[in-house]
N, C-alpha and C positions, 0 to 999 in steps of 0.2 A: 266271201262267205256271208250268207244271209244271217239275219238275226235269229231265225228259226233254227238253223243248223247250229248256231252258237249255243242257243238254249238247250238243244238236244245233247250237245257235247257236255255242257255243264250239268245237266240233269243226270246223265249217265255217270259222270264222275261223282256227283253227290250221292247217287244211289249206291255205288260201290263202297264209298267211304262210310255211309250211314247204315249199311246192311247189318253189320255185327252189333253195334250198340243198340239199334232199334230192336233187333231180334232178341237180344238179352233183356231189354226192358219189357218187351211184350211177353216173353215166356215167363220171366220171373214175376211179372204183374199178374199173370193168369194163375200161376201155380201157387203163389203165396196164400191166397184165401183157401185154396183146396187143401194145402197141407195144414194150415192153421185152424180152419173151421171144420172141415170134413173129417180129417184124419187125426187131429189134435197132435200133430208132430211139430212142436214149437221150435225145436232145434233146426229142423229142415226149413221151416217157415222163416226163421231168423236169417238163415243163409240166403234164402230167396229175397228177403227184404234188403239184405246187404248188397246183393247183386243189382236189385232194382234201383237202389239209390246211388249206386256207384261207390259205396263205402268200401267194398271188397277190393277195389282198385286204388283206393286213396284219393278218389276224385269226387267225393260227395259235394264239394263246393261248386264245381263247374260242370259235372256230368249232366244234370238236368238242363242247364243252359245250352250246352253243346248239342244235346238231343233236340231241344226246341229250335235252335238256330238251323240245325241240319234239316229238320222237318219243314221249317219256314222256307229254306232254300229249295227243297224239293217241291213244295207247294207252288212257289212263285214260278219256277222254271216249268213245272208241269202245266200250270194254268196258262202260261204264255204260249205254250205249244198247242193248246186246245183252240178250238175255233170260237170260244165264248167271247173273246174280246176283239175279234176281227170285224172290220166294217162290212156289213152286208151289202152286196151289190144288187142293183135292180136288174130285172130281167132284160130291159132294153140295153143296159151297159154291157151285159154278158153277151147278148146277141151281136152288138156292134163289134166287140172284140173278136168273136168267132168269124164274123164276115170279113174283118180286116186281115185276119190270119189266112183265110181262104184266098183272098185277093192277092196277098203277098206270095202265096205259093204258085200262083199262075204266072 
């Protein structure tokens, strides 16, 4: 198994695990100011703030850390799969590889 396929597997697992906490953080972060500022619904805004900070689950001490670590893991595995950090090949190297493959087929 190559390193790229390992990172794809880890990225897929991180994404499945982090989907719900990140969705809750995003939705509650967006809706909090809407309820608090626009509609002046302070009780609903308070619930959104409790969800956003993890207080509603009793995880307010570690919820932001877990979200941050999960996002960092997704970022690292995602960037490693991109072509940003791959060594660029010169045109002559690529042409030599193609000609070697054609020679090997004959």
